[in-house]
DRENDODREN-303233 format. One record per residue: residue in three letters; y, x, z of N, C-alpha, C in turn; residue number from 1. Coordinates in steps of 0.1 Angstrom, whole numbers. Layout:
% residues N
+-----+-------+-------+-------+-------+-------+-------+-------+-------+-------+-----+
| res |  n.yy |  n.xx |  n.zz | ca.yy | ca.xx | ca.zz |  c.yy |  c.xx |  c.zz |   n |
+-----+-------+-------+-------+-------+-------+-------+-------+-------+-------+-----+
| ALA |     Y |     X |     Z |     Y |     X |     Z |     Y |     X |     Z | NUM |
...
+-----+-------+-------+-------+-------+-------+-------+-------+-------+-------+-----+
***
This chain:
% residues 156
+-----+-------+-------+-------+-------+-------+-------+-------+-------+-------+-----+
| res |  n.yy |  n.xx |  n.zz | ca.yy | ca.xx | ca.zz |  c.yy |  c.xx |  c.zz |   n |
+-----+-------+-------+-------+-------+-------+-------+-------+-------+-------+-----+
| MET |  -139 |   155 |  -113 |  -146 |   143 |  -109 |  -138 |   131 |  -116 |   1 |
| ALA |  -143 |   126 |  -127 |  -137 |   115 |  -133 |  -140 |   102 |  -125 |   2 |
| ILE |  -130 |    95 |  -123 |  -131 |    83 |  -115 |  -130 |    71 |  -124 |   3 |
| ALA |  -139 |    62 |  -123 |  -140 |    50 |  -132 |  -128 |    41 |  -130 |   4 |
| ALA |  -123 |    35 |  -141 |  -113 |    25 |  -140 |  -118 |    13 |  -131 |   5 |
| ARG |  -108 |     6 |  -125 |  -112 |    -6 |  -118 |  -102 |   -17 |  -122 |   6 |
| LYS |  -106 |   -29 |  -121 |   -98 |   -40 |  -125 |   -92 |   -47 |  -112 |   7 |
| MET |   -79 |   -48 |  -112 |   -72 |   -56 |  -102 |   -73 |   -70 |  -107 |   8 |
| SER |   -76 |   -79 |   -98 |   -76 |   -93 |  -102 |   -62 |   -99 |  -102 |   9 |
| ASN |   -60 |  -111 |  -106 |   -47 |  -117 |  -106 |   -42 |  -119 |   -92 |  10 |
| SER |   -51 |  -120 |   -82 |   -48 |  -121 |   -68 |   -49 |  -107 |   -62 |  11 |
| LYS |   -38 |  -101 |   -59 |   -38 |   -87 |   -54 |   -40 |   -86 |   -39 |  12 |
| ARG |   -44 |   -74 |   -35 |   -46 |   -71 |   -21 |   -34 |   -62 |   -18 |  13 |
| ILE |   -24 |   -67 |   -10 |   -12 |   -60 |    -8 |   -10 |   -56 |     6 |  14 |
| ALA |    -8 |   -43 |     8 |    -5 |   -37 |    22 |    10 |   -37 |    24 |  15 |
| LEU |    15 |   -42 |    35 |    29 |   -43 |    38 |    31 |   -35 |    51 |  16 |
| VAL |    40 |   -25 |    51 |    42 |   -16 |    62 |    57 |   -14 |    63 |  17 |
| ALA |    62 |   -12 |    75 |    76 |    -9 |    77 |    78 |    -1 |    90 |  18 |
| HIS |    86 |     9 |    90 |    91 |    16 |   102 |    99 |     6 |   110 |  19 |
| ASP |   101 |     9 |   123 |   108 |     0 |   132 |   121 |    -4 |   127 |  20 |
| ASN |   129 |     5 |   122 |   143 |     2 |   117 |   143 |    -5 |   104 |  21 |
| LYS |   131 |    -7 |    98 |   130 |   -14 |    85 |   122 |   -27 |    86 |  22 |
| LYS |   117 |   -30 |    98 |   109 |   -42 |    99 |   117 |   -55 |    96 |  23 |
| LYS |   129 |   -56 |   101 |   137 |   -68 |    98 |   139 |   -69 |    83 |  24 |
| GLU |   142 |   -58 |    76 |   144 |   -59 |    61 |   132 |   -63 |    54 |  25 |
| LEU |   120 |   -58 |    58 |   107 |   -62 |    52 |   105 |   -77 |    54 |  26 |
| ILE |   107 |   -82 |    66 |   105 |   -96 |    69 |   114 |  -104 |    60 |  27 |
| GLU |   127 |  -101 |    59 |   136 |  -108 |    51 |   131 |  -108 |    36 |  28 |
| TRP |   127 |   -96 |    31 |   122 |   -95 |    18 |   109 |  -104 |    16 |  29 |
| ALA |   100 |  -104 |    26 |    88 |  -112 |    25 |    91 |  -127 |    25 |  30 |
| LEU |   101 |  -131 |    33 |   104 |  -145 |    33 |   110 |  -149 |    20 |  31 |
| TYR |   118 |  -140 |    14 |   124 |  -143 |     1 |   113 |  -145 |   -10 |  32 |
| ASN |   102 |  -137 |    -8 |    91 |  -137 |   -17 |    79 |  -145 |   -12 |  33 |
| LYS |    81 |  -154 |    -3 |    70 |  -161 |     4 |    61 |  -168 |    -5 |  34 |
| ALA |    66 |  -175 |   -15 |    58 |  -183 |   -24 |    49 |  -173 |   -32 |  35 |
| GLY |    55 |  -162 |   -37 |    47 |  -152 |   -45 |    36 |  -145 |   -36 |  36 |
| LEU |    40 |  -142 |   -24 |    30 |  -135 |   -15 |    19 |  -144 |   -11 |  37 |
| ALA |    21 |  -157 |   -11 |    11 |  -167 |    -7 |    -1 |  -166 |   -17 |  38 |
| LYS |     1 |  -161 |   -29 |   -10 |  -160 |   -39 |   -18 |  -148 |   -38 |  39 |
| HIS |   -15 |  -140 |   -28 |   -22 |  -127 |   -26 |   -28 |  -125 |   -12 |  40 |
| ARG |   -37 |  -116 |   -10 |   -42 |  -112 |     3 |   -33 |  -101 |     9 |  41 |
| LEU |   -29 |  -103 |    21 |   -20 |   -94 |    27 |   -26 |   -86 |    39 |  42 |
| TYR |   -22 |   -74 |    40 |   -27 |   -64 |    50 |   -14 |   -58 |    56 |  43 |
| GLY |   -15 |   -54 |    68 |    -4 |   -48 |    75 |    -8 |   -39 |    87 |  44 |
| THR |     1 |   -30 |    91 |    -2 |   -23 |   103 |     3 |   -31 |   115 |  45 |
| GLY |    -3 |   -28 |   126 |     0 |   -35 |   139 |    11 |   -45 |   140 |  46 |
| THR |    22 |   -41 |   145 |    33 |   -50 |   148 |    39 |   -56 |   135 |  47 |
| THR |    40 |   -48 |   124 |    45 |   -53 |   112 |    36 |   -65 |   107 |  48 |
| GLY |    23 |   -63 |   107 |    14 |   -74 |   103 |    15 |   -87 |   111 |  49 |
| THR |    17 |   -85 |   124 |    19 |   -96 |   133 |    32 |  -104 |   130 |  50 |
| LEU |    43 |   -96 |   128 |    56 |  -102 |   125 |    55 |  -109 |   111 |  51 |
| LEU |    48 |  -104 |   102 |    47 |  -110 |    89 |    39 |  -123 |    90 |  52 |
| GLU |    28 |  -122 |    97 |    20 |  -134 |    98 |    28 |  -146 |   105 |  53 |
| GLU |    35 |  -143 |   115 |    44 |  -153 |   121 |    54 |  -158 |   112 |  54 |
| ALA |    61 |  -149 |   105 |    72 |  -153 |    96 |    68 |  -161 |    84 |  55 |
| LEU |    56 |  -157 |    78 |    52 |  -163 |    66 |    42 |  -175 |    68 |  56 |
| GLY |    36 |  -176 |    80 |    26 |  -186 |    82 |    14 |  -184 |    73 |  57 |
| GLN |    11 |  -171 |    71 |     0 |  -167 |    62 |    -8 |  -156 |    69 |  58 |
| SER |   -21 |  -157 |    68 |   -29 |  -147 |    74 |   -27 |  -133 |    69 |  59 |
| VAL |   -26 |  -123 |    78 |   -24 |  -109 |    74 |   -35 |  -102 |    81 |  60 |
| ARG |   -43 |   -94 |    74 |   -53 |   -86 |    80 |   -46 |   -74 |    87 |  61 |
| LYS |   -47 |   -72 |   100 |   -40 |   -62 |   107 |   -48 |   -50 |   110 |  62 |
| PHE |   -42 |   -38 |   108 |   -48 |   -26 |   112 |   -41 |   -21 |   125 |  63 |
| LEU |   -45 |    -9 |   129 |   -38 |    -4 |   141 |   -23 |    -1 |   137 |  64 |
| SER |   -15 |     1 |   148 |    -1 |     5 |   145 |    -1 |    18 |   138 |  65 |
| GLY |     9 |    21 |   130 |    10 |    33 |   122 |     7 |    46 |   130 |  66 |
| PRO |    14 |    48 |   141 |    12 |    60 |   149 |    -2 |    62 |   155 |  67 |
| TYR |    -9 |    51 |   156 |   -22 |    51 |   162 |   -33 |    51 |   151 |  68 |
| GLY |   -30 |    53 |   139 |   -40 |    54 |   128 |   -39 |    43 |   118 |  69 |
| GLY |   -30 |    34 |   119 |   -30 |    23 |   109 |   -26 |    28 |    95 |  70 |
| ASP |   -17 |    38 |    94 |   -14 |    43 |    81 |   -27 |    49 |    74 |  71 |
| GLN |   -35 |    56 |    83 |   -47 |    62 |    78 |   -57 |    52 |    74 |  72 |
| GLN |   -58 |    41 |    81 |   -67 |    30 |    78 |   -64 |    24 |    64 |  73 |
| ILE |   -51 |    22 |    62 |   -47 |    17 |    49 |   -50 |    27 |    38 |  74 |
| GLY |   -47 |    40 |    41 |   -50 |    50 |    31 |   -65 |    50 |    28 |  75 |
| ALA |   -74 |    48 |    37 |   -88 |    48 |    35 |   -91 |    36 |    26 |  76 |
| HIS |   -85 |    24 |    28 |   -87 |    13 |    20 |   -82 |    15 |     5 |  77 |
| ILE |   -71 |    23 |     4 |   -67 |    26 |    -9 |   -77 |    35 |   -16 |  78 |
| ALA |   -82 |    45 |    -9 |   -92 |    54 |   -15 |  -105 |    46 |   -19 |  79 |
| GLU |  -109 |    36 |   -11 |  -121 |    28 |   -14 |  -118 |    17 |   -24 |  80 |
| GLY |  -106 |    16 |   -30 |  -103 |     6 |   -40 |  -102 |    -8 |   -34 |  81 |
| LYS |   -98 |    -9 |   -21 |   -97 |   -22 |   -14 |   -82 |   -26 |   -12 |  82 |
| ILE |   -73 |   -18 |   -16 |   -58 |   -22 |   -16 |   -53 |   -19 |   -30 |  83 |
| ASP |   -46 |   -29 |   -35 |   -41 |   -28 |   -49 |   -26 |   -24 |   -50 |  84 |
| ILE |   -19 |   -27 |   -40 |    -4 |   -25 |   -40 |     0 |   -21 |   -26 |  85 |
| LEU |     9 |   -11 |   -25 |    15 |    -7 |   -12 |    30 |   -10 |   -12 |  86 |
| VAL |    35 |   -17 |    -2 |    49 |   -19 |     0 |    52 |   -13 |    14 |  87 |
| PHE |    59 |    -2 |    14 |    61 |     5 |    27 |    76 |     8 |    28 |  88 |
| PHE |    83 |     0 |    36 |    97 |     2 |    38 |    98 |    12 |    49 |  89 |
| TRP |   100 |    25 |    44 |   101 |    36 |    54 |   115 |    39 |    56 |  90 |
| ASP |   117 |    45 |    68 |   131 |    49 |    73 |   133 |    64 |    70 |  91 |
| PRO |   141 |    67 |    59 |   143 |    81 |    56 |   153 |    88 |    65 |  92 |
| MET |   159 |    81 |    74 |   169 |    86 |    83 |   164 |    90 |    97 |  93 |
| GLU |   152 |    87 |   100 |   147 |    90 |   113 |   133 |    96 |   112 |  94 |
| ALA |   131 |   107 |   118 |   118 |   114 |   119 |   108 |   105 |   126 |  95 |
| GLN |    96 |   105 |   122 |    86 |    97 |   128 |    75 |   107 |   134 |  96 |
| PRO |    69 |   103 |   145 |    59 |   112 |   151 |    47 |   113 |   142 |  97 |
| HIS |    45 |   104 |   133 |    33 |   104 |   124 |    37 |   106 |   110 |  98 |
| ASP |    48 |   114 |   108 |    52 |   118 |    94 |    41 |   123 |    85 |  99 |
| PRO |    32 |   132 |    90 |    21 |   137 |    82 |    12 |   125 |    77 | 100 |
| ASP |    10 |   115 |    85 |     2 |   104 |    81 |     9 |    96 |    70 | 101 |
| ILE |    22 |    94 |    71 |    30 |    87 |    61 |    29 |    94 |    48 | 102 |
| LYS |    31 |   108 |    48 |    30 |   116 |    36 |    16 |   114 |    30 | 103 |
| ALA |     6 |   114 |    38 |    -8 |   113 |    33 |   -10 |    99 |    27 | 104 |
| LEU |    -4 |    89 |    33 |    -6 |    75 |    27 |     1 |    74 |    14 | 105 |
| LEU |    13 |    80 |    12 |    20 |    79 |     0 |    13 |    88 |   -11 | 106 |
| ARG |     7 |    99 |    -6 |     0 |   108 |   -16 |   -12 |   100 |   -21 | 107 |
| LEU |   -19 |    93 |   -12 |   -31 |    85 |   -17 |   -27 |    74 |   -27 | 108 |
| ALA |   -16 |    68 |   -25 |   -11 |    57 |   -34 |    -9 |    64 |   -48 | 109 |
| VAL |    -4 |    76 |   -49 |    -2 |    82 |   -61 |   -15 |    87 |   -67 | 110 |
| ALA |   -23 |    93 |   -58 |   -36 |    99 |   -63 |   -45 |    88 |   -69 | 111 |
| TRP |   -45 |    76 |   -63 |   -53 |    65 |   -68 |   -46 |    56 |   -78 | 112 |
| ASN |   -34 |    60 |   -81 |   -26 |    53 |   -92 |   -24 |    38 |   -89 | 113 |
| ILE |   -20 |    35 |   -76 |   -17 |    21 |   -74 |    -2 |    20 |   -73 | 114 |
| PRO |     4 |     8 |   -76 |    18 |     6 |   -75 |    22 |     6 |   -61 | 115 |
| PHE |    34 |    13 |   -58 |    39 |    12 |   -44 |    54 |    12 |   -45 | 116 |
| ALA |    60 |     6 |   -34 |    74 |     5 |   -33 |    78 |    10 |   -19 | 117 |
| CYS |    89 |    18 |   -18 |    93 |    23 |    -5 |   107 |    17 |    -1 | 118 |
| ASP |   112 |     8 |    -9 |   125 |     2 |    -6 |   125 |   -12 |   -12 | 119 |
| ARG |   136 |   -19 |    -8 |   137 |   -33 |   -13 |   139 |   -34 |   -28 | 120 |
| ALA |   147 |   -26 |   -34 |   150 |   -26 |   -48 |   137 |   -24 |   -56 | 121 |
| THR |   129 |   -14 |   -52 |   117 |   -11 |   -60 |   107 |   -23 |   -58 | 122 |
| ALA |   106 |   -28 |   -45 |    97 |   -39 |   -43 |   101 |   -52 |   -51 | 123 |
| ASP |   115 |   -54 |   -53 |   119 |   -65 |   -61 |   115 |   -63 |   -76 | 124 |
| PHE |   117 |   -51 |   -81 |   112 |   -49 |   -95 |    97 |   -50 |   -96 | 125 |
| LEU |    90 |   -45 |   -86 |    75 |   -46 |   -87 |    71 |   -61 |   -87 | 126 |
| PHE |    77 |   -69 |   -78 |    73 |   -82 |   -76 |    78 |   -92 |   -87 | 127 |
| THR |    87 |   -87 |   -95 |    91 |   -96 |  -106 |    84 |   -92 |  -119 | 128 |
| SER |    75 |   -82 |  -119 |    67 |   -78 |  -130 |    57 |   -89 |  -134 | 129 |
| PRO |    56 |   -92 |  -147 |    45 |  -102 |  -151 |    31 |   -97 |  -148 | 130 |
| LEU |    30 |   -83 |  -146 |    16 |   -78 |  -143 |    11 |   -82 |  -129 | 131 |
| LEU |    20 |   -86 |  -120 |    16 |   -90 |  -107 |     7 |  -102 |  -107 | 132 |
| ALA |     9 |  -111 |  -117 |     1 |  -124 |  -117 |   -10 |  -123 |  -127 | 133 |
| GLN |   -14 |  -112 |  -132 |   -25 |  -111 |  -141 |   -35 |  -100 |  -137 | 134 |
| GLU |   -46 |  -100 |  -144 |   -55 |   -89 |  -142 |   -49 |   -76 |  -147 | 135 |
| TYR |   -53 |   -65 |  -142 |   -47 |   -52 |  -146 |   -58 |   -41 |  -144 | 136 |
| ASP |   -60 |   -32 |  -153 |   -69 |   -21 |  -152 |   -61 |    -9 |  -146 | 137 |
| ILE |   -66 |    -4 |  -135 |   -61 |     8 |  -129 |   -69 |    19 |  -135 | 138 |
| LEU |   -62 |    29 |  -140 |   -68 |    41 |  -146 |   -65 |    53 |  -137 | 139 |
| PRO |   -73 |    56 |  -128 |   -70 |    67 |  -119 |   -70 |    80 |  -127 | 140 |
| PRO |   -62 |    90 |  -123 |   -62 |   103 |  -130 |   -75 |   110 |  -129 | 141 |
| ASP |   -78 |   118 |  -139 |   -90 |   126 |  -139 |   -87 |   139 |  -132 | 142 |
| TYR |   -94 |   141 |  -120 |   -91 |   153 |  -112 |  -101 |   164 |  -115 | 143 |
| THR |  -109 |   163 |  -125 |  -119 |   173 |  -129 |  -114 |   187 |  -130 | 144 |
| PRO |  -102 |   189 |  -136 |   -97 |   203 |  -137 |   -94 |   209 |  -123 | 145 |
| TYR |   -90 |   201 |  -114 |   -87 |   206 |  -100 |  -100 |   210 |   -93 | 146 |
| ILE |  -110 |   202 |   -95 |  -123 |   205 |   -89 |  -130 |   217 |   -95 | 147 |
| ARG |  -128 |   219 |  -108 |  -134 |   231 |  -114 |  -128 |   244 |  -109 | 148 |
| HIS |  -116 |   243 |  -104 |  -109 |   255 |  -100 |  -111 |   258 |   -85 | 149 |
| THR |  -120 |   251 |   -79 |  -123 |   254 |   -65 |  -137 |   259 |   -63 | 150 |
| ASP |  -140 |   264 |   -52 |  -154 |   269 |   -49 |  -162 |   258 |   -42 | 151 |
| VAL |  -156 |   247 |   -40 |  -163 |   236 |   -33 |  -171 |   228 |   -44 | 152 |
| PRO |  -184 |   226 |   -42 |  -192 |   219 |   -51 |  -187 |   204 |   -51 | 153 |
| ASP |  -189 |   198 |   -63 |  -186 |   184 |   -64 |  -196 |   176 |   -57 | 154 |
| PRO |  -192 |   168 |   -47 |  -202 |   160 |   -39 |  -209 |   149 |   -47 | 155 |
| LEU |  -204 |   146 |   -59 |  -210 |   135 |   -67 |  -219 |   141 |   -76 | 156 |
+-----+-------+-------+-------+-------+-------+-------+-------+-------+-------+-----+
***
């Protein structure tokens, strides 16, 4: 199933997510990047979205909390081409009850070839890229070889 390329506009749709032990770090990072983030549309899961909205003074579209399906909602938006960038400060030192959802979310970011950062250093590099402020063509991988090797008919 070849998936058509899509164009990201110069104003990106950015999902911001953080585990409990990383929320403070994400808020600090977002405040440091406040002027840059103001040029984009922001999305977030439950509490993280609320904290970001209060700290930045910028509207954040909020989904459910991660454990209640927010990670999956963001994943669905990625699959629908409605999220351009994912910044997910996840806590590698503490197991989460929704670890399978987190893995699925990160898998979708890769499957749909969108930029994502899981820590502050990567987010810093991503947000200092000149590509952030310009249009960009996302070229999703061609999954046709995988589909041909299954017994499931292509729904398209």
